[in-house]
C-alpha positions as CSV (number, residue, x, y, z in Angstrom):
1,M,79.9,93.9,73.5
2,E,80.2,90.3,74.7
3,L,82.3,88.4,77.2
4,T,82.2,84.6,77.4
5,V,82.5,83.2,81.0
6,Q,82.2,79.9,82.7
7,K,80.6,78.7,85.9
8,R,83.2,77.8,88.5
9,E,83.4,75.3,91.3
10,K,86.7,76.5,92.8
11,L,86.0,78.7,95.8
12,G,88.1,80.1,98.7
13,R,91.8,79.5,98.5
14,A,91.4,77.4,95.4
15,V,90.9,80.6,93.3
16,K,94.7,81.0,93.4
17,D,95.0,78.1,91.0
18,L,92.4,79.7,88.9
19,R,94.3,83.0,88.6
20,N,97.5,81.0,87.8
21,E,95.6,79.5,84.8
22,G,94.8,82.9,83.4
23,F,91.3,83.3,84.8
24,I,89.7,85.8,87.1
25,P,87.1,84.7,89.8
26,A,83.9,86.6,89.4
27,E,80.4,86.9,90.9
28,L,77.2,87.7,89.1
29,Y,74.2,88.9,91.0
30,G,71.1,91.0,90.5
31,R,67.8,91.9,92.0
32,G,65.8,88.7,92.6
33,L,68.5,86.5,91.0
34,E,70.6,83.7,92.4
35,N,74.2,84.5,92.9
36,L,76.5,82.8,90.3
37,H,80.2,82.0,90.8
38,L,82.1,82.5,87.5
39,S,85.6,82.4,86.0
40,V,86.5,85.0,83.4
41,P,89.5,84.9,80.9
42,A,91.8,87.6,82.1
43,K,92.9,88.8,78.7
44,E,89.4,89.0,77.3
45,F,88.1,90.8,80.4
46,K,90.9,93.4,80.2
47,K,89.9,94.2,76.6
48,V,86.2,94.5,77.4
49,F,86.8,96.6,80.5
50,Q,89.0,99.1,78.8
51,E,86.3,99.7,76.3
52,A,83.2,99.4,78.4
53,G,84.3,100.8,81.8
54,E,81.7,100.5,84.6
55,N,78.8,102.2,83.0
56,T,78.3,100.4,79.6
57,I,76.2,97.3,79.2
58,V,78.2,94.1,78.5
59,N,76.5,90.8,77.4
60,V,78.0,88.0,79.5
61,L,77.6,84.6,77.8
62,I,77.0,81.7,80.2
63,D,76.4,78.4,78.5
64,G,75.2,80.2,75.4
65,E,72.8,82.4,77.4
66,K,73.2,86.2,77.2
67,R,72.9,88.2,80.4
68,P,73.2,92.0,80.3
69,V,75.4,93.2,83.0
70,L,77.4,96.2,84.3
71,I,80.9,95.7,85.6
72,N,80.0,96.7,89.1
73,A,83.3,96.3,91.0
74,V,86.9,95.4,90.1
75,S,89.5,94.6,92.8
76,Y,93.3,94.7,92.1
77,N,96.4,93.1,93.6
78,P,98.1,95.9,95.5
79,I,101.6,94.7,94.4
80,T,101.2,93.5,90.8
81,D,98.1,95.6,90.0
82,D,96.5,92.5,88.3
83,V,92.8,92.1,88.5
84,Q,91.9,89.9,91.5
85,S,88.2,89.6,91.2
86,V,85.2,91.1,89.4
87,D,81.5,91.7,90.3
88,F,78.9,91.7,87.5
89,Y,75.5,93.2,88.2
90,Q,72.7,91.9,85.9
91,V,70.4,94.6,84.9
92,R,66.8,94.8,83.7
93,M,66.6,96.6,80.4
94,D,63.3,98.2,81.3
95,E,64.5,99.5,84.7
96,K,66.4,102.8,85.1
97,L,69.8,102.8,86.8
98,N,71.8,105.4,88.8
99,V,75.4,105.4,87.6
100,F,78.4,107.6,87.6
101,V,79.5,108.7,84.1
102,P,83.1,110.0,83.6
103,L,83.6,113.4,82.1
104,D,85.8,113.8,79.0
105,F,87.5,117.2,78.8
106,V,88.0,118.1,75.2
107,G,89.4,121.2,73.4
108,V,91.6,124.0,74.7
109,A,90.5,126.9,76.9
110,P,91.4,130.2,75.4
111,A,91.7,131.7,78.9
112,V,94.5,129.2,79.5
113,K,96.2,129.3,76.2
114,E,96.0,133.0,75.4
115,K,95.6,134.6,78.8
116,N,98.0,132.5,80.9
117,G,95.1,131.1,83.0
118,L,95.0,128.0,85.1
119,L,92.4,125.2,84.4
120,V,90.8,123.8,87.5
121,K,88.6,120.7,87.1
122,S,86.1,120.5,89.9
123,L,84.4,117.2,88.8
124,Q,85.7,114.1,87.1
125,E,82.3,112.3,86.8
126,I,78.6,113.0,87.4
127,E,75.8,110.8,88.5
128,V,72.9,110.2,86.1
129,E,69.7,108.1,85.8
130,A,68.8,106.3,82.7
131,L,67.7,103.1,81.1
132,P,70.7,100.7,80.6
133,T,70.7,101.3,76.8
134,D,70.7,105.1,77.2
135,I,73.6,105.3,79.6
136,P,76.4,107.3,77.9
137,H,80.0,106.0,77.9
138,D,81.2,109.5,78.9
139,I,80.0,113.1,78.8
140,K,82.0,115.7,76.9
141,V,83.1,119.0,78.5
142,D,84.0,121.6,75.8
143,L,86.8,123.7,77.3
144,S,86.8,126.1,74.4
145,K,83.9,127.8,76.2
146,L,86.3,129.2,78.8
147,A,87.3,132.4,77.0
148,D,88.1,134.6,80.0
149,I,89.7,134.3,83.4
150,D,87.3,133.4,86.3
151,Q,84.8,132.0,83.8
152,S,83.3,128.6,84.6
153,I,81.5,125.7,83.0
154,Y,78.5,124.4,84.9
155,V,76.5,121.2,84.9
156,E,73.7,123.0,83.1
157,D,76.2,123.8,80.2
158,L,76.9,120.2,79.4
159,E,75.3,118.5,76.4
160,I,73.4,115.6,78.1
161,P,72.0,112.9,75.8
162,A,68.2,112.5,75.5
163,N,66.5,110.3,78.1
164,V,69.4,110.9,80.6
165,E,68.7,112.7,83.8
166,V,71.6,114.3,85.7
167,L,71.3,113.9,89.5
168,L,73.3,117.0,90.3
169,D,72.5,120.7,90.9
170,P,72.6,122.4,87.5
171,E,74.7,125.2,89.0
172,T,77.4,122.9,90.2
173,V,80.8,124.0,88.8
174,V,82.5,121.5,86.4
175,A,85.7,123.5,85.5
176,T,87.0,127.0,85.9
177,A,89.7,129.1,84.4
178,T,91.5,131.0,87.2
179,S,94.4,133.4,87.2
180,K,97.8,132.0,88.1
181,I,99.4,133.3,91.3
182,T,102.1,136.0,90.6
183,E,105.6,135.8,91.9
184,E,104.9,138.6,94.3
185,E,101.9,136.8,95.7
186,E,103.8,133.6,96.0
187,L,106.7,135.4,97.8
188,A,104.3,137.1,100.2
189,A,102.6,133.8,101.0
190,Q,106.0,132.2,101.6
191,Q,107.0,135.1,103.9
192,A,103.8,134.9,105.8
193,A,104.2,131.1,106.3
194,A,107.8,131.6,107.4
195,T,107.0,134.2,110.1
196,P,108.7,133.0,113.3
197,V,106.5,132.0,116.2
198,E,108.4,134.4,118.5
199,E,107.3,137.3,116.3
200,V,103.7,136.3,116.4
201,K,103.9,135.8,120.2
202,V,105.5,139.2,120.7
203,E,102.9,140.9,118.5
204,S,100.1,139.1,120.4
205,E,101.5,140.2,123.8
206,E,101.8,143.8,122.6
207,K,98.2,143.9,121.5
208,K,97.1,142.3,124.8
209,A,99.0,145.0,126.7
210,E,97.4,147.7,124.6
211,K,93.9,146.4,125.3
212,E,94.6,146.2,129.0
213,A,95.8,149.8,129.0
214,E,92.7,150.9,127.2
215,K,90.5,149.1,129.6
216,A,92.3,150.6,132.6
217,A,91.9,154.1,131.1
218,E,88.2,153.6,130.6
219,T,87.6,152.5,134.2
220,E,89.9,155.2,135.8
221,P,87.8,157.8,137.5
222,A,87.8,161.3,136.0
223,S,89.9,163.9,137.8
224,S,88.0,166.8,139.3
């Protein structure tokens, strides 16, 4: 996957003109490397970013020179949602990286489809360590393994590609099939939440009076 970029001279407020011309201001940096100011064609970047995300190597072409990078950070305009700027991190192909890989939930959980369960996803991504060429685009989570209510899928159940180390406790829950709350349970919860403060106060005062009476009875001297 390649993306052709150009070195830029426009800095500061001048990048507004750059955006109006259909380019995105970008920075490229890496360990032991000089920081480079770049301009990226907005349309081309959007295509590449949709496919690569933030954990797939992209070859950035600068004056015909290929540089392997990860799209390290993307900022957006809060009003238009257009990409405002991009950071590229140049990687060393012989050096392992720690990155977050998104989870892709596939299949249907029998506990949900056949037993009226509710699917709860505890994680959306997991952190892994791997060489740049071994980093997976995503990791599949097979929901068909959830056959019964209260059954869970754990990190240790995931199919992790070779040469990839997961930096998370193997017993961490990824997804669970739970039972849906019944109408009676929901009604009881609503009634408990709707209990007037006065009733709670009266109940507390009654208990307080009972405790004081008990205490007084304990300390009262026995009659002869």
